[in-house]
N, C-alpha and C positions, 0 to 999 in steps of 0.2 A: 503493501500500499505504499510506501515512502519509496518517492522515484527522485527523491532531490534531497539527499544526504550529503553533509561536508563534516569533514576533521579539521583540524588544526593544520593539515597540507593545503586547504584554503589559506594561501599563506596572508598573514595580515587581515584575515575573514573570520574564518571559523576557529573555535575553542574547544573541539571536542577530542581527545585523544583517540586514535583509531579504536584501542580494545575497548575503552569509556563506551564509542559509540554502540559497539555489539552488546554490552553489559545493559545499556539503556533500553535497547531494541527488547532485549531479553526480559527485562523486567515490567515494560508495558505489552507484551505477549504479542510482539511482531515476530512474524517467521519469516519473511521475506524483507530485504531493503536493496534498494539501486544508491553504491557509494557514487558520489557524481563530484567529486573534489573540482573547483573552481579551475580550469586548465590546466587541469593535475593529475597524474596516475600515482605519484608517490605510494600513497597509502594502501592500492589497490591489493596487492599480493600480500601483503602483510593482513591486512581485514582478510583475505583467503583461508591464511594460514590460521588464523583464532577463529572463524566461523564454528568449527565442529564443536569446539568447545562450548558455546554458547547456544550449537543447534537451532543457526540460522543461517538460511540459504544467501548467499552475496550475491549480488548484481552487479555487475561493472560499468561504468559509464563517465562522462565527463560534462559539466556544466560549462558552456562555451560562452565567455562573457569579454566583452571590451572594458577593462576596467571594472566596475560593479554592474554595468547593464547587462542586463541576460540576454543573450541572443536564441538560444535554445539548449536544451539537453540531449545529450546522444547517449543510448544504451545499448549495449552489445547483446545481441540475441545468442552469441556466441562467440568460440575464441576467434575465428575470423575477423566477426564483427569488433572484438575488442582490438586487433591488428588493425583495422581500418580505421577504428578511432584514434590510436596513437599515432598514425600516419599523418592523419589528417591536423589533428591537435599539432604535430611536432612542424608541419608548414607554415604554422602562424607564430611557434615558438622559436623557429630557427630565423625568421624573418620578424623583427621587433616595427617594421614601416607597416607590415599587413594588419589590417583591420579584420575581424573576423564578421562576414555577412548576415543578415538577417535571416537567410537560409542558407543549407548547406550549398557549395555551389560545384558539389561531387556527390556522384552516385554511393548512396551507402544503405543497399538494399538490406545487409544482413546487421543494421542497425535498425533501432526505432528513434526517431525523431520526435520530441514533445518542446512545441512552441509555447511562450507564455501569453498569456489571454489577452489580447486587444481588442476592445468593444467597438473601434470604428477601423478596424483593418478586418477584410474577407479575401482567402487566397484556398485556391485548389489544394487540397492535403492528398499526398500520395496513400497507398494504401501502409505504408510503415510510418506516416506521419500523425500525430496527433495536438491537441490543443490541452495545454493544462491548467487546470480549475483550481486556484486559490481558496481557502476559505472565504477570502475579502471578495473575489470575484463573484460568489454564487449570489447574491442581490441581483446584482447586473445581470446574471448569465439569465433570470427568468425574463427580463425583457431584450435580449439580445436575439439576432438572427442565428446565432451560433447552437441557441436552444434546441433548433429543429435538425442539428446532425449528432446527436447526443452519441451516435456509435464513434465519431472521432474526440471525445473528451473524456480527459482523464484524471483523477486526482491529484495534484502536485501540492503537498504539505511540503514545504521547504522544513529542513532540519540542521538549525548550523550551532545552535546553543544546547546546554542542556538544561539553563534555568537564568534568573535574572542575573546574577554574577556573572555568567557565562557571557550575557548581553553586555553588562558594562565591559566586562574585557575587550570586546569585540570592538567596542564605539574607542576604546584606549588603542586598539592595534590600527583601525581605520586612521585615527587622529596620527599615529605614530607613521602610518604609511603615506597619509596627505601633508607630513612635515606642517601642522595645525596645532591650534590651541584647539581643546576638547570643545569649548564653549564656541568656536568656530567652526565646527566640524559639520557641512552640510548634512541636511538629513537625506539626500538623496546618494549619500556615500554608504549610507548603514543599511543594513539588513532592518527586517521586521522584529520586534521583541518578542514579536508570538511565532518566530522561528524555531520551536521546541518542539522534541517529538511528545503526542500525545498516546495515551494507552489504545490499542486497538480498537478499543468496542467505542472510546467517546470519538474516535477518528470517523467510524461509520457512522455515528450518531449526528455528527455535523454534517454529513453529506447525504443523511437519511431521505431528502426530497429528490436526490437525484441518484437512484439505487444504479443504474446504467456506466454511472463516473465510476463505481466501486467496482462493478463486473468487469468494466474495461481495464482496470486498474488491474486487477488480479490476474487476466487473461494475460496481458502485458508481459508480466512478471512470469508468469509461468511458462512464457515461449522464451525465455532467456535462460542460459546455462552456461556458462565458462567455467572450465576445470582445467588446474593446474595440481600436478602429483608433487605436493609439498611436503609427503611423510616418507618417499623413498625417493631423494633428488639425485636421480643418476646423472653423469656428467651429462651437461647440454652446451658445452662448448663443440666448435668444429669437431665434427667426426673424423675428417680424413683430411690429410695432408696431400694425398698421392689419388688414385681413382678408388681404392677401397680399404678395406681394413686390413686386408689381408698384404697387401703390398705393403701399406704403413709400417706392420711389424717386420717386414722384409728388408726395409730399409732401415728401421731404428737398430734391428739386429746386426747390418752390415757396418752402420755407423761408427756402432758400437766395438765392434771388433776392428773396424779400421782405424781406431784411436789407439789403441792398445801401445803401436809403437812408439806414439808421439809421447804419449805418458811415463811410458815403465820402460821402454827400449827391447831389446830383444831377452832379455833374463827378466822370464816374468814368474811369479810366483802361484802356485796352484789355487791360493786363497783366493788372487783377481778373478780366475775363471769361475771360481765356484759362487763368489761374490755376483758376478754378473749375471749366470743364467739364475738364481734365485730371484734377483730384481727383475730380470726381463720377465719370467713366468708371472710374478705378480701384478706386474705392469698390464701384460697383457691381460689379465684375469680381471683386473679393474677399470678397464677401458681407458686408459691415460697414457697410451701410446702417443695419439696424436698432440697430447698437450706437451711432453718432450717434444718430438718433432716440429712444434711450432716455434717453439722457443729455442731450437737449434737452428729454425730457417732466419728467423730473426737476428740471431746471433753471426750467422754466416753473411748476414748481410752487413752488419757493423765490422767485421773483421775486413770485408771487403773494401769498405771504406778508411780503414783504419782507425777505428774506434777503438778507444781504449773503454773495458767497462768490467766490472764486477759481479760475478752472479753468486747471490747467498739466499739465505732463509734455509728453511728446512730441507729443500733440494740438494743443499751441500752435503748431506749425508748420503749421498748416492752416486757411486760408482758410474752409474749411467751418465746419470748430468756432467762428471768429472771428465768420460772418456768424450763426451758429445762436445767439448769443452762451453759447456752453460756454465759450469763453477772451475774453481782452479784449488780444490779443497781435495786432497785424496784423503778419502774415506779409511781405507786401508791402513794407511801411517798411523791416522787420528784414533782409531778403532772406532768409528762414530756409530752409533747406537741407530742399525737400520729399521727399527719400530718407529722409531720418532720420524722417519723419512716416510714410511709408508709400510700400512699394516691390511690384511685382508677386512679387518673391521673399520678400515676408516673410510669415509663416503667423499671426502672433498681428496683431489691432488696434493702433491706434494707443493711448497710455495717458493717460486724462484723471484727474489728478488732482484733485479738486474739494475744496476747503476751505470751510468753512463756519464759523460762530460757534461754542464749545464749546456755547453757549447753544439753538443750533438743530438742530445735527446731528443729535440723537436722533429729533425730529421728522421729518425729511426720512428718514432710515431707518426709520421707520414707515411711513410714507407710500408708500416703495419696497416694503415686505413688504407693506402692505395694495393695491398697485397690480398688482403682475407677481406670476404665480402661483406658480412655482417658484423661490424664493427662499431663502438663505443666505449667513450670515457666514462667511469662511473661516479656518480655523484658523492656529495656529501652532504648531511643537512648542518647548515651554519643555524647556530640557536641562538636564543635570546640569553646573554647570560647575565645574573644578578644585578652585578656593577653597572653594566651597560645599560640593562632594564632602567634601572633607577635613572641614568643620563637621559632617555629617552622621554620616562612617564614624568619626570620632574620637568622638560620642555613643555609637553602636553598639558600638563594642569599650570604652567605659568609661573611657576617657582624660579626666583633669583638665582643665578651662577652660582654666587655664595652658597646660599640653601642645598643648591645638588651637590655642590664638593663636599659639603658637611656631609651628607646623606652617605655619598659612594665612598668616602673612607672610613664610615661607620662608627663617626663622632658625635652619638645620639645616643639619647636613653629613650624608647618609643613613646612611652607614656608621658614625655614633655613635648613630645613633637605637635604640632597642630596639626587640624582635622588633614588637611591635603598633604601632607607629609606623611603621615600614619598609612594616608591611602595609596601613595607613591610606592611604599615600603611593601604593603600589601600585596598589591597587585604584579611589583615587582618580582615576590616570592612565585605567584600566581601562574605568571607568562615565562618563569625560567625552564628551560628547557624544549619552550616552543620551537617550532621551526620557523627561523625568519627567513631567510633564503637560501636558495640550493648554490652550493660549490661544487668545485672538482677535486676527486680524490688524489692524493699526492702521486699517482700513478699508475692507478688500475684501467685495465684495459679490458675489457670483454669480447672475445672473438667467438660468436655464437654460430651453432648449426643454422638455428631458423632465423628469420630477421628480428633485429631488436626490438620493432614495433610489435613483433610478439607479445613482449612481457609488457612493453612500458612507452610512453611518448619520450620524445629526446626533446633537448634545448639547446641552444648553440651559443656557449659563451664567448669571449674575445680571442680566445685560445685557438677559433676556429675549427675545433672536432665535435661531431655531435655528441652528446652525454647524457646518460640516461637519467630519469627522473628518482631513483632508488639509491640505496648504497650498497655496500658490498653485505651488509649482512642479509639484506632480501636477496640480491643475487646468488648468494650461496644456498638457502632456503631451496630456489628453485631449480639447483644445481649447474649456476653459470660462475665459473671460478675465474677470477682475474689474473691477467698477467701483467706484472709490477713491474713499469718501464720507469725508473726514477732519475732524478738528476742529483749530482755529487760533483760539489767544487774539488773536491780531493783528488779527482781524475783528471779534470782538467791542469790541477795544477802538476802533476807528476807527466803526463802529456808534454803540456808547453816547456817543463824544464828539461826533457830529454831533448826536446828540438832546439832550445836554446844551447844546450851541451855540444850537440853532433853539430850546430852550424858553427860554433865557437872553437872546436877542439878537432879539426878537419885531419891530424895528423895521428888521430887514434882511432880505433874502431868503433863501431855504434854500440851504443849503451845496450845491452839485453836487459831491459827493466822486467822479464818475466824469469830472470836465474834466481828464482827462489830459494834452490836449495843452496844457490851461491852464499845467500844473504844470512841465512840461517846460522852458518858458521863465521860469518865475518866480525873478528873483533874489533873494527871501529862501531859497527852497529849495534854489537853485546855492549860497548863502554856507552855509547849513547842511551841505551834501554836503563843499564844499572844506575846512571847517575842521572835519569829523567830528563836529558838534555834535549827535548825532541819537540819544540816550537816550531809548529807549523806542518808536524805530522800527524797523518791521519787518524785519529782516534784517541792519540795518546799525547795531545798535547794539552788539555784543560786543567787547570789546576789537580783536580781531585785526582784525576788520572795521573798526574806527574808526581802527587804525593803517593799513589798506591805503589808503583811502580818503584818507588824508594825504598815503601815498606816492606814489601816482597822481595825486593834486589833480584828484578827481572834481568834475565839475561840470554832466555831460550826461547823458542817458536811457541812448546809448548806452554810457557808459565803464561807468556802474552797473552794467549787464547783463553786460559781460564782468566787473567786481570780484565779481557775484554767484557768477559760476563759477569764478574763479579760486582765491576763499580755499577752495574744497574741498580736502579732504584730497591728494588724487588730483595735481592743479595742482603742488601744494607738495613733496609727495616726491617730485615728478620733476625738481624743481630748475628748474622753468620759472617758477614764479610771479616768482621775482626775474629771470630773463632778460626776462619781458614787461615787469617794471615799467621794466628799462633800456631797452629799445627802446621804451617808450612816452612815457620821459621825454627820453630822447636819440635822436633820429631817424637820428644817425650809426650807432648800432649796428644797426639793421636791416638793413645790408647784410651783417651775420655769418650772417645766415639763409639757408639750405642754398636755391637758387634753385627746386627742383622742391616744397620745404615752402611758399617763400614764393608760390608759383605757384597750390598750394593752397588757402593760408590767407591771403592779403594782408591782410585785416581784422585778423588778430591777429598780424601781422608773423611770419608762418611758427611759430609755437607755438600747439601744440593745446591749446585753454582748454573747448570744447565737448564733449557726447557726437559730434555731427556730424563732429567733427574726427575722431574715431576711422575713422568709416565711410570720409569724404574718403580719409584717409589708406590704408587699409587697400583701398581701390577704386581708387583713382589713383595710388599708390605702389607698393602689393603686390600689383596686379594681381586682387584677388577680384573676384568679381561682388557685387551689395549684397548676397542673401541672405546672402550669406557672410560680408561685410563686418557685417551686424546682429549674425549669430550671434556674431561675435567682441567683437562692443561688449555686448552682453547676457551672454555668456559671463565676462566680466571679474569677476563677482562670485557669490558664493553657491555654490550646486551645480554649477551649468552650468560651473565653473573644471575641472572633472574628467571631465566627459564627454567620450566618445570624438571626438564631433561638432566639440566646439571645438578637440581637441588638432588634430585633423586640418586643420582651418583653421588653425590657428597653423603647422602643418608647412609647409602651401600657402604661406605667406605669405613665409616664410623661401626655399621653393623658387621663387617665382616672383622674389623679388629675384635671388636668386643667375643664374636663369636670362637675366635681365635685364641682368647685369653691375654691379650694384650694389656697392658696397663694402661688406665685410663690416660692419667698422667703423661706417659710418654708417645701415648697416639693424639694426644690434644695439642702439644708441643709440635708433634711431625706434622698435623694438620695446619697449625698457625705458621710454620716454615712454608707448607704449600701454598697456603692462601697468600699469606705476605708477598711472595715474588712469582709465583707462575706466570702472571699475564708480564714479568716485566723484564725477565730474565732471558738471553739468547739461548737460542738451540746452540751447541757447541760445533756444529757445522757455518753457522752464521759468525760466532766468535772468529772461527778458523778464515773465514774468509774475510774478515776484517783485519785479520792480524797480517795475512798475506801484502793487504794495502799497506799498513802500516811498515810493514819491511820494505816495500820501495819505495816510500817517501822516504825512510830512514835512510836507506841508501844513497837519496840523492843528496841528504842534507850532509851524511857524513863525509862525503868525497865532493860535492859541488855545493858549497852552504849558499854560497851569493847566487848563484844561477836559480838553484831553487827558490830562496826567498824571492827573487826576481818574479818567477812565475807565480808563486805566492801571491804578492801583492796583486799580480795582474788578476789574478781569479779571485779577488776582493777578501783574502785572508782564509779564516775556518773559524777554529772558536774566538777568537780577539779580534781587534779593529786593525786596521791597515797601521797604526801607528806602530803597534808593536811587532810587527813584521819589518818594517822600516828599523826599527831600534833592534832588532834581531841580526839583522842585514851588517849593523854597523857592529854590531859584538863580535862578527866575524871578518872585522877589519874593512869592511865596504866602506865604500867612500860615498853619500848619498848626495845628489845634486838637484836641485829645485828643478821644474820644467823648464827646457831653455828650447829659445826659436828654432836653434841650428841644430841642435842634437836630439831632443826629443820627437817622439811617435804620440800616437794614441795611448799606447801603454808604455809602462815602464820598460826600458833597455836595457844591459850591460854593457859595458866596455871595459874590459880588463877586470880592473877592482870596483870600478864607476859605476852605479846605477843611476841612471836620471830617470827621475819618475815622469809617468806620461802625462798629455795634457787632460786626460779623460780625470784627473784627480782634482783638477781644481772646479772648485764650485762655482755655478752658475757660466762656465764656458760652455758654448752653444757646439754642438757635435759638426754642424755645418761650418762654424768659423775653424774649427781645427782640420775639417776637411778641406777649407779654402788654402791655408799655411801648407800642409803638408803636400798637397797639389800642385802649388806654385813652387814650391821648393825643390821637388823633382822635377819640374820642367824645368825651371829657369837658375838652379844652384843654389846656395846658402845665402842669408841675408845679409847685404855689409853695415847697414846701418838702420835706425827708425824712421830715418826718412826714406831709404829704400825698401822698408816693410811696407809704410803707408802707402806709397806709390806704387805696388804689386799686389797688393790684398786689400779687398773692400773691408772694410771693418769699422762697426761703431765704436763711438769715443768708450760706450762702457765694456766694452769687450778687450779693447788695447790696455785698459785700466788695469784689468784683470790680469793681463800678461805682464804688465810694467811691474805694476806692486810683488808681482811673485819674483820678480826679477829677473824676468825671462830674456830680457836684452842685457846682462851683465857683460858679455862680450863686447858691449861698445866702450865701458870703463864709463861710463856717463852716469852720474847718479842720478837715480830714478826719479827722484822729486823733479829735476829739471826735464827727464824724457815726458814724465807726465803734465808738464807745461807745456814741451812741445807739441805732444799730442793734442791737445786741447785747442791750440793755437791752427793745426792743420788739418782737424777732422770736424766736419760739422756736424753739429746735432739733429740735422733732418733725417727724415726716414733714409735708411741706406737701401740703395740699389745696386744692383749688379752692373759692373763697370764693363762696358762695350769695347773689343779692340778699334783703337784708331791709327793712322798713320803716323800722327805726331802727337810726341807726348808734350803736355801743358807743364808749364815752367811754374812748380810752386814756390810763394814768398816765403823765403828765409828769415827768421827771427831770430834774433841775438836772446836769448834765454838768460835768467839771472841765476846764479850761483846759488843752488840749495841744497845745505848739506842734508843728509840723511845717515843713518845708524844701524848697527845690528838689531838694537832693539826694534827698531820700525819693523826689519825685514822677522823678525821673529814672530811678532803681533802681526803680520800681513800672511805669515806661511798658518800661523795658527786660524786666521779669518777662511782662507781661501781653501786651504789642504783639510782643515780639521785638526792639526797637530804644529806642533813647533818644529822645525829640523834642528834645532838646536837642543843642549841638553836643558830639559823643562827646569833643574835645579838652578840655573843660572837666572832663572826670570824670580827667584823668591826676594821680597821687597827687604829682607835683611840677610845678610848673609849667612850661611850653615856655619854653626858653632859645634858639632857633631863630626866626628871622624867615626862613630860605629857604623859599623856594615855589616850585611848577612852574614858573612864567610866567618863572623866574627861569634854569632848568635852559637853555634856547636859548644862554645865552650865556656856558655853564660847560664846552663842549665838551672832553671827555678831563681833566676837572677832577674830582680826589675830593671827594666832598660827603658832609654828613650831613643827613640831613632826615628829618620825621616824617611817617608817612601812617597812614589808617587803612583797614585792609584790607577790602576789597569781595570781590574774589573770586581764585581760583589756578587756573591751567590746568595740571595735571601732563601731562608727556610723557615719552620716554623719548629717550634719544641713538641713534645707529644701534648701538652696544655695550651698549644695555640699560641703561645706568644712567639715573637718574631725574633730571629736570632739572623746574623750574617758569617760569613768565610769572606776576607778581603784577601785580594793579591796586589801588591805593591813590589814597585822596583826601586832597589837602593840607588845612590849616586853612581855606584859601579855598574849599575845596570843588572844586577843579580835579583833575584827574588826573595820578595817576603810576604809569608803567610800569616793569615791574623784570623784570629776568632774573635767573634764578638756576641757573647750571651746576653741574653734578654735586658738586663738593666742597664748595660753600658751600649747595647743599641738603642734602647730609648731614651737616653740621656747625651748619649754622644752620636746622632745620628750623621750619618754619609751627608756633604754638601756641595756632592758633584764632584766632577773632573778637578783634579788639582794634587799638590805636595800638601802631606799631612803630617802632624809629629803624633806620634804615637808612643803612648806608653803602656807597659803593660810587662807580664811576666814570660819569661821565655820556658816553652813548654817542647820537650822532646818524647817521641812514641816511635820506636821502631828508626832508630836512626831518622826521623822527618821532624824538623825542627817548625814551630810555629810559636807565633806569640799571643800569647790570651790577654786581650786588649782590658784596660781600665779606664785610658781616658785618650781621647781622640780628638784632636785640633786642626782644622785646616790653615795652612798658613798663608799669609798675604802674600800676593806678587806684585813688583812694581808697578806702577801705573803706565796705563797704556801712551807710550810717546806720542804718538799720534794725533794724541787730542791735550797734552798738555804743553807747557815750555820746556820739558825735560826731554826731549829729542834727542837731542847728542849724547845722552849719560852712557857710559860704556858699559858694557855688561859685567857684574864683578864674578870673580871665581872664588872657589873656596882657598883659601891659604894652605900652604903645604904644612903639615904638621907628622908629628912622629908617627908613624903605622905601628908603633908595639900596640898588644893588647893593652898593657899596663896604660900607655898614654890615652885609648880607648876610652877605660873605664875611668879613668880620672877626669874626662871631658863629659862624662855621662851618668854615671851609676850616683856620683858622688854629688852632682848637682841637684837629684833626685831627695 
């Protein structure tokens, strides 16, 4: 009876969650309803999956609207009709300039079309077309010519809200969507408050005078049946890469055996052949052959284009993936747990995450869309977050900015707020989690056997690739498993560094960056790992990883593989990171492991470190079968956590342990570990893939640090800002030069030990300006003077001012203040037009400019403004010269001492204690450029907050754990810097430098601790 039901996927309109809609229908005795979200099919498959629970037959369709103006409703008679609806809707979602017409302009015979009642319009209705009569239309219908055509009339009772609160929420969402005050929201932008579901009998009573409408509606719904197998979701990905499944399997087998010489040479262990046959057999049984071949096909293309990539994910546990060169991890070498990769109980295929350089990924994506017929990106639901909702609703209610800021910071007591502010908080909590708009999954791509529109409509984001209207969880429910084509800057750094090195070192053999076996035994790389000197290196450069490497004293591949997973939040949260470090460093501590866990995980001393460990513990300790164990692992994060099937598996774990007589305390403790990190740990193969890339970057850092830092800078760094990578290059004796008109290019370049920063790093310098400079320089050679530059390059005064301020014309030996004066005299402020070639050069007037001195200080502040950081030592900008000689290298001898030291802030990690209080971990550089690591517990964090970038005086106690030094901060103060000379009379003030002092530890102590 309900032909027009909306969920909250009618974005910024509906307010009912999909399952809530079914629950409301069940309560009201409704057995069939049509889900017709506004221009959306996001909720359709989820409602289909949940409908059995509520014993409701769902019918699928779409409410086609221009804004809120309803044009018509399409309802699918069958699966083919649903596909046609999705295709038709996608036409409008792909082209925002297209308006939805009053009547469908395509033949949609396998759909029902329902038009809203309009008393003054009359047109011929096709057999599958009807007119919808709302309760408000009933009185007018009695006197309408449509009363003579009752066989073409149906009940149209819209459902958008559950109750009055839902309607109020709807009005707020409409105000947000219209970017207007609630008081100014036009009624035409709202639905009707009565758009709520009535009990079935009440609805029949409402239309009692027109029984024909009720029978027409019921007949229409009876003719609709859309079915998807959501209980046994066999893979719906493209079935074959070749002509059929038989030839697919033959190809997979051939490729596998052809890959053996490349990976293992001629001396092959029998284990390899046994593992191959075991995997091939299960891959065939589970119909995953095409999944492997499609990944192989994509990567074959990538290799043909010389694109670097890393294959990771659970698929790295597969020897087939290794031999097909999908991954670079040898599962035999690492004894990777086969059942984590694939088992007969597992419904979804193994997960391949393929990382490409950010420069290459779009081309690979384009290749996939051009090669495979039914392809789409996967959407993500970007939802309303609590604080963002407060800001949006604050504007809707007309609250001043100061009040909104106060509410977003949580600086209030709810009962002391005025009524409007209380409403903001109340409804912000209510809409938290509502979908706001659709985005794009980080890298998920569907390659389907059937057209994507068989399952949902697609929209066209700016990226230019068709994207589904549902997320990856819904895709998996129906058996569409994603191919992850991801972007990673680390690969761009490696590729560019190798290119720079090969170009600069033509007298040596090209680098084999894939010589991982050689890297694993390289002493220079081991030294970098042991001492955590890995800035710029993939996954091992963050403060937390740097400290972990020191604590573990890692200098080998397996140790790095473990560290890559231990650093994940789950292991740390469970308290097992510290326990692992203890057992790693002190063998006697390994005896404390429970015998059962020690037997299950001997390599990690009885501690769960990898995702495989969850499966092992669930299977071997908790008595779950492998399918249930994998469900447990997958269910630890996201939407699965609340699913009934996951909760049943959890209960079975406890029931099995109780049946086997395992101590309750032990079971509870193990479950706590499982629950705390299973969704946040890596698969061992995944960690191993990361470690391979880490070794590649470590090799480049060990042997070619300046070339590698140049590539890192050009790929926009990694964990840190560009400034730190510039600093790191300087620490390796690099000479850093600001952009130069005659030397620089768009990106940074290296000549010998000198790195010239690229023009792209200059804020506000336009790309077209950069291109003009480079084109002219290439055609006619270097520029001889500012005058020569102005003659040859059309440029505005604003753009040339940027270049002069960064001292890009320093080759002229003329003070930049004088150059700015000259530029202003010679360049008009009128709108710049492209210069045309002429036969004669117009002689420009030359002016005598006054002598205007500038200083190193001005250069420092100009570089801060234009680059975002100073090219001089930031300590040289302190208002008062430093009086402390204490450095990071001294701290190891000052354990438990109270010290005062100065540090330049690099990064802050904010976290919360178990009771919800904010604390910080800080990373600073001392004057020598070495790292200082600080801990700021909640009382100190509250009393001495960070106040932005700069140099801080740090007072605190030196703490040491596992050879890792930190400062437990008791006081923090940001130090003043010199007044900007560009806006003062102190323009020629020289930079001051720290006077030379005795470097003995005694001298340092004299100037620090004694003064405290």
